[in-house]
C-alpha positions in Angstrom: 0.2 0.1 0.0 3.1 2.3 0.3 3.8 1.8 -2.9 0.4 2.3 -4.4 0.4 5.5 -2.1 3.9 6.7 -2.9 2.5 6.5 -6.9 -0.4 8.4 -6.1 1.6 10.7 -4.3 4.1 11.7 -7.2 0.8 11.6 -9.6 -0.7 14.4 -7.2 2.6 16.2 -7.3 3.2 16.1 -11.2 -0.6 17.5 -11.6 0.0 20.1 -8.7 2.8 21.6 -10.5 1.3 21.2 -13.8 -1.4 23.1 -12.5 0.6 25.8 -10.8 2.6 26.1 -13.9 -0.4 26.5 -15.3 -1.8 29.0 -13.6 1.2 31.2 -13.4 1.4 31.0 -17.5 -2.8 32.0 -17.3 -1.7 35.0 -14.7 1.3 35.9 -17.4 -1.0 35.8 -20.0 -3.7 37.7 -18.3 -1.6 40.2 -17.5 -0.1 40.1 -21.2 -3.9 40.7 -22.2 -4.4 43.5 -19.8 -1.7 45.5 -21.0 -2.6 45.0 -24.5 -5.9 45.7 -23.4 -4.8 48.9 -21.9 -2.8 49.7 -25.3 -5.3 49.7 -27.4 -7.5 52.0 -25.0 -5.0 54.3 -25.0 -4.6 54.1 -28.9 -7.9 53.9 -29.5 -8.7 57.4 -27.3 -5.5 58.7 -29.2 -7.4 57.9 -32.4 -10.9 59.8 -31.1 -8.7 62.7 -29.8 -6.9 62.8 -33.1 -10.5 62.7 -35.3 -11.8 65.4 -33.2 -9.0 67.5 -34.2 -9.3 66.3 -37.8 -13.2 66.9 -37.3 -12.6 70.8 -35.9 -10.3 71.3 -38.9 -12.2 70.1 -41.5 -14.9 72.3 -40.1 -12.5 75.5 -40.3 -11.7 74.4 -44.0 -15.0 74.4 -44.7 -15.7 77.9 -43.1 -12.7 79.1 -45.0 -14.0 77.8 -48.2 -17.5 78.9 -47.8 -16.2 82.4 -46.7 -14.1 82.3 -50.0 -16.9 81.4 -51.8 -19.1 84.2 -50.6 -16.5 86.8 -50.7 -16.0 85.3 -54.6 -19.6 85.6 -55.7 -19.4 88.8 -53.9 -16.6 90.1 -56.4 -18.6 88.9 -59.2 -21.3 90.8 -58.4 -19.4 94.0 -57.7 -17.8 93.4 -60.8 -21.2 92.6 -62.8 -22.8 95.3 -61.3 -20.1 98.0 -62.5 -19.6 96.2 -65.9 -23.5 96.9 -66.5 -22.8 100.3 -65.0 -19.9 101.1 -67.5 -22.2 99.6 -70.4 -25.2 101.8 -69.4 -22.4 105.2 -69.7 -21.1 103.9 -72.6 -24.7 103.3 -74.3 -25.7 106.7 -72.9 -22.5 108.5 -74.4 -22.4 107.1 -77.6 -26.7 108.1 -77.8 -25.2 111.5 -76.7 -22.9 111.0 -79.6 -25.6 110.0 -82.2 -27.9 113.1 -80.8 -24.5 115.2 -81.3 -23.7 113.8 -84.6 -27.2 114.4 -86.0 -26.6 117.7 -85.2 -23.4 118.3 -87.6 -25.9 117.5 -90.4 -27.2 120.7 -90.1 -23.9 121.8 -92.0 -24.1 122.7 -95.6 -21.6 120.8 -97.9 -19.9 123.9 -98.8 -18.8 124.4 -94.8 -17.8 120.4 -94.9 -15.6 121.4 -97.8 -14.1 124.5 -96.6 -13.1 122.1 -93.2 -11.9 119.3 -94.5 -8.1 119.0 -95.4 -6.8 119.1 -98.6 -5.1 116.5 -100.3 -1.8 117.0 -102.0 -1.4 116.7 -105.8 0.5 113.4 -105.6 -3.0 111.7 -103.9 -5.6 112.9 -106.5 -7.0 110.7 -109.0 -6.4 111.8 -112.7 -10.2 112.2 -112.9 -10.3 114.8 -110.3 -7.0 116.7 -111.1 -8.1 119.4 -113.3 -11.6 119.6 -111.8 -12.8 120.7 -108.7 -16.0 119.5 -106.9 -18.6 122.3 -105.9 -21.4 120.9 -104.1 -24.7 123.0 -103.7 -27.0 122.6 -101.4 -30.9 123.2 -102.5 -32.4 123.8 -99.0 -30.2 124.1 -95.9 -33.2 121.9 -92.9 -32.0 121.2 -89.2 -32.5 117.5 -88.9 -34.0 116.8 -85.7 -32.5 114.2 -83.5 -33.3 110.3 -83.4 -35.7 110.2 -80.7 -38.1 112.8 -82.7 -37.4 111.4 -85.6 -38.5 107.8 -84.5 -41.8 109.4 -82.9 -42.7 111.3 -86.5 -42.3 107.7 -88.1 -44.5 106.0 -85.6 -46.9 109.2 -86.0 -47.1 108.4 -89.4 -47.9 104.8 -89.8 
């Protein structure tokens, strides 16, 4: 029986050692897993913090973009307004020039010939060499403005 007790005792001690080793390994694994878990938690919290910072930067950039868009649209509007104003001024100037140009029609052909620059003899054509052109006006009637002419035309129709 002693022999039986000694074999039983050996098996018991072997199992006890194995159990202690397994428990030691398990504690070691648990410690490593806890360390990894803590490292992952830290990493995730850093990633969340970085994500929040990047979201803030993104919002700032979007605000800057929106502000730049608004400034660009305001600039375009300002330029369009200026272009329209300049076109109106140009139209008014052209209208004034047309009305003053129609005032020049009151000049007689003789006055136009007197005010014109004379050509040098080298530039005269063979037909105009010996003759001087004369223009006679049968009637000297002043012309009205384009606005008055359009009113007269509309009244006649």
